[in-house]
C-alpha positions in Angstrom: 0.0 0.0 0.0 1.3 3.4 -1.0 0.6 6.4 1.3 -1.1 9.4 -0.3 0.9 11.6 2.1 4.5 12.6 1.3 6.8 10.5 3.4 3.8 8.8 4.9 3.2 11.7 7.2 -0.5 11.6 7.7 -1.4 14.3 10.2 -3.9 12.0 11.8 -0.9 10.1 13.2 -0.3 12.9 15.7 -3.3 11.7 17.8 -1.6 8.4 18.6 1.5 10.2 19.7 -0.5 12.4 22.0 -2.1 9.3 23.5 1.4 7.8 23.9 2.7 10.8 25.9 -0.4 10.9 28.1 -0.6 7.1 28.5 -4.2 7.1 27.5 -6.2 3.9 27.1 -5.2 2.1 23.9 -6.2 -1.1 22.1 -2.6 -1.6 20.9 0.9 0.0 21.1 1.9 2.8 18.8 4.1 1.0 16.3 6.5 2.0 13.5 8.6 0.0 11.1 11.9 1.2 9.7 14.7 -0.5 7.7 17.1 2.3 8.7 19.7 0.7 10.9 21.7 1.8 13.9 24.5 3.7 12.1 24.5 6.3 9.4 27.5 6.0 7.2 26.1 3.4 4.8 23.2 5.6 3.8 24.9 8.8 2.7 26.8 9.3 -0.5 28.7 12.3 1.0 30.7 10.1 3.3 31.4 7.2 1.0 35.0 8.4 0.5 35.7 8.5 4.2 38.2 5.8 5.4 38.4 4.2 8.8 40.6 6.3 11.1 40.3 9.4 8.9 39.5 12.6 10.8 36.6 14.8 9.8 36.8 18.6 9.5 33.7 20.8 9.4 34.5 22.0 5.9 34.1 18.4 4.7 30.4 18.5 5.6 28.3 20.3 3.0 24.6 20.1 3.8 23.5 20.2 0.1 25.4 16.9 -0.4 23.3 15.2 2.2 19.7 16.4 1.6 18.7 14.0 -1.2 19.8 11.0 0.9 17.9 12.4 3.9 14.7 12.4 1.9 15.5 9.0 0.4 15.4 7.5 3.9 12.1 9.2 4.7 10.5 7.8 1.5 10.1 4.4 3.1 7.1 5.9 4.9 5.2 6.0 1.6 5.5 2.3 1.3 5.2 1.2 4.9 1.8 1.4 6.6 2.4 2.2 10.3 1.9 4.9 13.0 5.2 6.6 12.5 5.8 10.2 11.4 9.2 10.5 9.7 11.5 13.5 9.9 15.2 14.5 9.7 18.0 16.0 11.8 21.6 17.0 11.4 23.2 14.4 10.9 20.6 11.5 10.5 20.7 8.5 12.8 23.5 8.1 15.4 26.2 10.6 14.6 27.0 12.2 18.0 29.9 14.4 16.9 28.9 18.1 17.2 29.2 18.8 21.0 32.5 16.8 21.4 33.9 18.6 18.3 32.8 22.0 19.6 34.6 21.2 22.9 37.8 20.5 21.0 37.7 16.7 20.3 38.9 15.4 16.9 36.3 13.4 15.1 37.5 10.0 13.9 35.8 7.7 11.4 34.9 4.2 12.7 33.8 1.3 10.5 30.1 2.3 10.9 30.0 5.6 12.7 32.2 8.3 14.1 33.6 9.2 17.5 35.1 12.1 19.4 38.6 11.3 20.5 39.4 11.7 24.2 41.3 14.9 25.1 43.0 14.0 28.4 42.5 17.6 29.8 43.4 18.9 33.2 40.5 19.8 35.5 41.1 23.5 34.8 41.1 23.1 31.1 38.0 20.8 31.1 36.0 23.2 33.3 37.0 26.1 30.9 35.3 24.5 27.9 32.3 26.4 26.7 29.7 26.1 23.9 31.4 28.6 21.6 28.8 29.8 19.0 31.6 30.9 16.7 33.2 27.6 16.7 33.3 26.1 13.1 31.6 22.9 14.3 28.7 24.8 16.0 28.3 27.0 12.9 28.3 23.9 10.7 25.6 22.3 12.8 23.4 25.4 12.5 24.1 25.4 8.8 22.7 21.9 8.5 19.7 22.9 10.5 19.0 25.9 8.3 19.5 23.9 5.1 17.0 21.2 6.4 14.4 23.9 7.3 14.6 25.3 3.7 14.5 21.8 2.1 11.7 20.4 4.3 9.5 23.5 3.8 7.0 22.0 6.3 6.7 18.6 4.5 8.3 16.7 7.4 9.3 17.4 10.9 12.9 18.4 11.9 14.8 18.0 15.1 18.1 18.1 16.9 20.5 15.2 16.3 21.8 12.6 18.8 24.6 13.9 21.1 26.7 12.5 23.9 25.4 13.2 27.4 27.3 14.7 30.4 28.9 11.4 31.6 30.0 10.6 28.0 31.4 14.1 27.5 33.2 13.8 30.9 35.0 10.7 29.4 35.9 12.6 26.2 37.4 15.6 28.1 39.2 13.8 30.8 39.8 10.4 29.2 37.6 7.3 29.5 39.7 5.5 32.1 40.5 8.7 33.9 36.9 9.7 34.1 36.0 6.6 36.0 38.8 7.1 38.5 37.7 10.7 38.8 34.5 9.6 40.4 36.3 8.0 43.2 39.3 10.2 43.6 37.8 13.6 42.9 34.0 13.4 43.5 33.6 17.1 44.1 35.4 18.1 40.9 33.6 15.4 39.0 30.2 16.7 40.2 31.2 20.2 39.2 32.4 19.1 35.7 29.3 17.0 35.1 26.9 19.8 36.0 28.9 22.2 33.8 28.6 19.7 30.9 24.9 19.4 31.7 24.4 23.1 31.1 26.5 22.9 27.9 24.2 20.0 26.7 21.1 22.0 27.5 22.4 25.2 25.7 23.3 23.2 22.6 19.7 21.9 22.2 18.1 25.2 23.2 20.1 27.0 20.5 19.1 24.3 18.0 15.4 24.6 18.8 15.5 28.3 18.2 15.9 27.5 14.5 13.5 24.6 14.1 9.9 25.0 13.2 7.1 23.1 15.0 5.3 20.4 13.2 1.6 20.3 13.7 2.1 22.4 16.8 4.6 19.8 18.2 8.2 19.0 18.6 10.1 16.0 17.2 13.1 13.7 17.6 14.3 12.3 14.3 16.5 9.5 15.6 13.5 7.7 17.1 10.8 9.4 15.0 9.0 10.7 18.1 6.5 13.6 17.8 5.8 15.4 21.2 3.3 18.0 22.3 6.0 19.9 24.2 9.8 20.7 24.0 11.7 17.5 23.6 15.3 16.4 24.2 17.1 13.1 23.9 19.1 12.5 27.0 22.0 10.0 27.1 24.3 8.7 29.8 25.9 5.6 28.2 29.0 5.9 30.4 26.9 5.1 33.5 27.1 1.4 32.4 30.3 1.3 34.4 29.0 3.5 37.3 27.7 2.1 40.6 24.1 3.2 41.4 25.5 5.0 44.5 27.9 7.1 42.4 25.2 7.8 39.8 22.8 9.0 42.6 25.5 11.3 44.1 27.1 12.7 41.0 24.9 12.4 38.0 21.3 12.2 39.1 21.2 16.0 40.0 22.5 16.7 36.5 19.9 14.6 34.7 17.2 16.1 36.9 18.4 19.6 35.9 18.4 18.7 32.2 15.0 17.0 32.3 13.4 20.1 33.9 14.3 22.2 30.9 12.2 20.1 28.4 8.7 19.0 29.2 8.8 16.0 26.8 12.3 14.8 27.6 13.3 11.2 27.2 16.4 9.2 28.2 18.1 6.7 25.9 19.2 3.5 27.6 20.8 0.2 26.7 20.2 -3.1 28.4 23.7 -2.8 29.9 22.3 0.0 32.2 19.3 -1.9 33.5 21.0 -2.4 36.9 20.7 1.4 37.2 17.1 1.6 36.2 15.8 2.2 39.7 18.1 5.2 40.0 16.9 6.7 36.7 13.2 6.1 37.7 13.8 8.1 40.9 14.1 11.2 38.7 10.5 12.3 38.6 11.3 14.8 35.9 12.3 12.1 33.4 9.1 11.9 31.3 9.8 9.0 29.0 12.3 6.1 28.7 13.7 4.7 25.4 15.4 1.3 25.7 17.3 -0.4 22.9 16.9 -4.1 22.1 20.3 -5.4 20.9 21.0 -9.0 20.0 24.4 -9.0 21.8 22.8 -8.0 25.2 19.8 -9.1 27.3 17.2 -10.8 25.0 13.6 -9.5 24.9 12.4 -12.2 27.4 14.9 -11.0 29.9 14.0 -7.3 29.4 10.3 -7.7 30.2 10.7 -7.1 33.9 12.5 -3.9 33.2 9.9 -2.7 30.7 7.3 -3.4 33.4 9.3 -1.3 35.9 9.0 1.7 33.6 5.3 1.2 33.0 4.7 0.7 36.7 6.3 4.1 37.3 3.7 5.6 34.9 6.2 6.6 32.3 5.8 6.3 28.5 8.1 3.6 27.2 9.7 3.5 23.7 11.4 0.2 22.7 13.6 0.2 19.6 15.2 -2.8 17.9 14.8 -6.0 16.0 12.2 -8.6 17.1 11.1 -12.1 16.1 7.4 -12.8 15.8 7.4 -14.7 19.1 9.1 -11.7 20.8 6.4 -9.3 19.4 3.8 -11.7 20.9 5.6 -11.7 24.2 5.7 -7.9 24.3 2.0 -7.7 23.3 0.9 -10.1 26.0 3.2 -8.8 28.8 3.0 -5.1 28.5 0.3 -2.4 28.8 -0.3 -0.8 25.4 -0.9 2.5 27.1 2.1 4.8 26.6 4.0 2.0 24.7 5.8 2.8 21.4 7.5 0.0 19.4 10.1 1.2 16.9 10.7 -2.0 15.1 13.6 -2.7 12.7 12.3 -5.4 10.4 14.2 -7.6 8.0 11.6 -7.5 5.2 8.2 -6.2 4.1 6.9 -9.7 4.7 8.0 -9.6 8.3 6.1 -6.2 8.7 2.9 -8.0 7.6 3.4 -10.6 10.2 4.1 -8.0 12.9 1.1 -5.9 11.9 -1.2 -8.9 12.3 0.2 -9.8 15.7 -0.3 -6.2 16.9 -3.8 -5.9 15.5 -2.9 -3.0 13.2 
């Protein structure tokens, strides 16, 4: 079936997103299907010439070279019948480079993605880092935003991109091993740096949103294709996978609470490796929504059900993203409350989508 709406963006889909955020009664979860994988490099012609271990400079990124590929990804919505609105961000999918680069990190190419190299800064130099609006990387990000606004022209929603959170930025500035020792050896300085980086994180997204139009009176996150009725931010603390719950509560929880307070429709991105910390995240009443990845190399879906229930029992919307088997979709359907549940499913084929749609009652 081909949608009569460009990119499959039927405005009627907004109502299901509203119900998701409000955890209203529902006969089934909100569900979307996307063949777009975890990492971006394979989708964009502009970076085909990049080689592993190359370093990227801002002048290598020309927005006009990316725009056709952006829209090519979104066109799947015209062929896939689901609940998902599709939009774009700079740079699409997981490409968390702008904040590390603005803070001085060199951006290195990996086999599937990019990363900011650690800087090994002194405490003084780390705390001196600011979000310099004249930095070439900041200006390049805003250039991407402006180009997308012109190209989209209201046809699809736009958003911020994915960026590293404060604990991850701490690791970039101080060094990954050093940042872990910092928590033990220098807790007061660690707390100061983490809060400082929290404010840098907030400022970056606030500045981005100043340039982005609303879409059907709402905000958007393009990595997870989430429409929201209020200001949205994607939070991330991947480095907490090696924290103790006690250290998280003492040093990071105040930072995450501060960030969440700035955006009414915030959500935090988590991996199954952080589930031992879930209680501590749920203690932050300001965290509005939880996004949890399903990954084949971590805890399987059956083992994640108890954690999904913890989020729902705390009356929070829950977004689950990943690949599923038909039996796993049945397990999720039978085990979880459809209220405030969004399944962002990464299928292997259109035939698999038909099976999933039937299981979910779509």
